[in-house]
Residue frames relative to the residue before (quaternion, step in Angstrom):
aa qw qx qy qz dx dy dz
M 1.0000 0.0000 0.0000 0.0000 0.00 0.00 0.00
I 0.6849 0.4497 -0.3154 0.4787 3.64 1.01 -0.50
N 0.4648 -0.6922 0.4928 0.2490 3.50 -1.05 1.01
E 0.6857 -0.5000 0.3915 0.3557 3.69 -1.09 0.41
A 0.6889 0.4940 -0.2150 0.4849 3.40 0.88 -1.25
E 0.6631 0.4731 -0.2798 0.5080 3.74 1.01 -0.74
R 0.6405 0.5020 -0.3382 0.4726 3.57 1.01 -0.72
H 0.6807 0.5151 -0.2993 0.4264 3.56 0.87 -0.97
I 0.6704 0.5238 -0.3032 0.4293 3.51 1.15 -0.79
L 0.6601 0.5040 -0.2680 0.4884 3.41 1.15 -0.81
L 0.5594 0.5724 -0.3640 0.4764 3.66 1.21 -0.46
V 0.7912 0.4092 -0.1533 0.4279 3.56 0.75 -1.21
H 0.7232 0.4133 -0.2085 0.5124 3.49 1.06 -0.88
L 0.1359 0.8138 -0.5349 0.1821 3.50 0.16 1.41
P 0.5529 -0.5971 0.4274 0.3939 3.64 -0.97 0.35
G 0.3421 -0.7272 0.5467 0.2352 3.70 -0.87 0.78
Q 0.7513 -0.3320 0.3835 0.4221 3.49 -1.33 -0.19
D 0.7589 0.4228 -0.1312 0.4776 3.35 0.89 -1.23
G 0.5679 -0.6180 0.3638 0.4041 3.78 1.32 -0.02
L 0.6097 0.5463 -0.3656 0.4429 3.47 1.35 -0.06
C 0.6310 -0.5423 0.4112 0.3724 3.58 -1.27 0.34
A 0.3483 -0.7591 0.5110 0.2031 3.70 -0.66 0.91
G 0.6103 0.5821 -0.2994 0.4461 3.43 1.24 -0.65
C 0.6431 0.5454 -0.2496 0.4761 3.49 1.03 -1.00
R 0.6477 0.5254 -0.2760 0.4777 3.38 1.05 -1.11
A 0.6987 0.4598 -0.2849 0.4682 3.63 0.69 -1.19
W 0.7585 0.3820 -0.2581 0.4605 3.79 0.51 -1.13
W 0.8729 0.1444 -0.0479 0.4636 3.83 0.55 -0.74
S 0.4050 -0.7389 0.4480 0.2987 3.55 1.41 0.20
R 0.4381 0.6832 -0.4732 0.3427 3.56 0.95 0.85
L 0.3055 -0.7512 0.5478 0.2055 3.56 -0.85 0.75
T 0.1379 0.8080 -0.5457 0.1743 3.60 0.14 1.19
P 0.5283 -0.6346 0.4944 0.2714 3.44 -1.09 1.08
Y 0.3078 -0.7305 0.5609 0.2386 3.49 -1.11 0.68
P 0.5338 -0.1746 -0.8248 0.0650 1.72 -2.04 1.51
C 0.3872 -0.6963 0.5544 0.2407 3.48 -1.12 0.91
W 0.7066 -0.4345 0.3413 0.4421 3.65 -1.28 -0.02
Q 0.5710 0.5743 -0.3511 0.4700 3.64 1.21 -0.63
V 0.7314 0.4207 -0.2573 0.4711 3.56 0.74 -0.83
N 0.5832 0.5443 -0.3655 0.4795 3.49 1.16 -0.55
W 0.6215 0.5224 -0.3294 0.4819 3.65 1.03 -0.98
A 0.7560 0.4245 -0.3018 0.3965 3.57 0.46 -1.06
T 0.6519 0.4990 -0.3289 0.4667 3.70 1.03 -0.62
T 0.5740 0.5748 -0.3471 0.4686 3.61 1.23 -0.41
R 0.6610 0.4903 -0.2686 0.5006 3.36 1.03 -1.12
Q 0.6096 0.5471 -0.3530 0.4521 3.65 0.87 -0.76
A 0.6738 0.5115 -0.2758 0.4563 3.61 0.80 -1.17
R 0.6662 0.5041 -0.2852 0.4699 3.63 0.84 -0.94
S 0.7031 0.4356 -0.3200 0.4620 3.55 0.84 -0.84
L 0.5982 0.5592 -0.3236 0.4742 3.62 1.05 -0.65
T 0.7060 0.4752 -0.2735 0.4483 3.52 0.86 -0.88
A 0.6306 0.5480 -0.3032 0.4583 3.38 1.17 -0.79
A 0.6912 0.4923 -0.2793 0.4492 3.47 1.03 -0.96
L 0.6309 0.5144 -0.3183 0.4858 3.57 1.11 -0.69
L 0.7038 0.4479 -0.2582 0.4872 3.68 1.04 -0.72
G 0.5253 -0.6605 0.3908 0.3674 3.57 1.30 -0.08
G 0.4797 0.6294 -0.4436 0.4208 3.65 1.23 0.37
R 0.5764 -0.5502 0.4454 0.4083 3.59 -1.35 -0.05
A 0.4346 -0.6940 0.5374 0.2016 3.46 -1.31 0.69
């Protein structure tokens, strides 16, 4: 039910010890608070897909 792009984002963009996104720091050298916009996008997509599947719609 989860897309590969979403899964990859959620695996890489984890909270660091300092509360910043480790994925954003590693990939783009950005100091972004966690959750970053990539994590927000991926979790929103997951929620929409799950809701659609439960209601009988297309994911």
